[in-house]
N, C-alpha and C positions, 0 to 999 in steps of 0.2 A: 452931083456926086462929089465933083472935084472940090466945089465949095464947102461941102460937108467935111471932107477930109481935112482941108486948110483950117477950117474953124477948131476942128478937134486937136490938130497939132498946136495951134495958137494957145489953146485952152490949157493943154498939157504943159506947155512951156512956162505959161504965167503961173500956173499952179505949182510947178517944181519950185520956181523961184520963191514963190509965197511960202511954201513949207520950209524952205532952207532958212527963211528969216524968222518964222514963227516960233520954233521951239525954243523959247526963252533965250533967243539970241545965240543958241549953240548950234549953228548950222554945221560946224566942223564935226560935232558929234553925229548928227544926222547923217552926214556923208560918209563918215567912217562906218556907221552901222550899215549903210547901204552897200558900200564896197566889200565889207566882210561878209555879205549875204545874210546879216542878221534881220533885215527888213526888206520887204518887196518895194520895187520901185514905185513911185507915183503914177507912172504910166500903167503899170499892172493893176494897181488899185483902182485907178479911174476906169479902165476897161470893165473891171467887174462891178463897179458902182454903176456906171451908166447902163450896163445890161439889166441890172436888177431894178433900178429906179431911174428912168430917163427924166431928165429936167436939165435946169441951168445951175451950174456950180457957182456958188456965192463965195465960199471960204473954205479953204483946207487947212487943218492944223496937225502937226505931228506931236503928240504928247505922251507922257508916261502917267499911267493910271493904274494904281494898286499892282505896281511892279510890272505891268504889261505896257508895251509901246503900241499905241493906237493912232490911226488916222481918224480925225473927226472931220466929217464932210458935211457942210451946210449947203443945201440946195432948194431951188425953187421947183417943185414938182409941176408936171404938166396941168395939174388941176389948180394951180396957183397957191398952193400951201407950202410954207417954208419948213423943211424937214431937216433933221440932223441924223446922220449915219455915222456909227462908230464901227471901224473895221480893225481888226487885229493886223498890225504891220508885218508881223512875221509870217502869218499863215494866209492872210487875206479873208479869214473867216468873219462874216458878219456878226457883230456883237449885239448891236441894237439899232433900231430905227424909231425916232420919236419926232412929234411935232415940235417945232422950235418956237 
């Protein structure tokens, strides 16, 4: 159990640093949105994502699509299929899941 918690914490830390670098190099904007409460934290998003679709996270991006800020999460499902999940960064609502 302790190993599982340690792996979860390390994954979240790695993903947070990846998200801050991905958004077209504009990590200051992403940080400001988080501090202003405009988007949910990556930790919150990952809890929701892992509860819906367990697997190994491969990549996380924070992007703006059609005027909405979304987290794109690419992960390897337990069945060995690579999937992409799109989650609304403001509400945490699952927008789509598709095979990548």
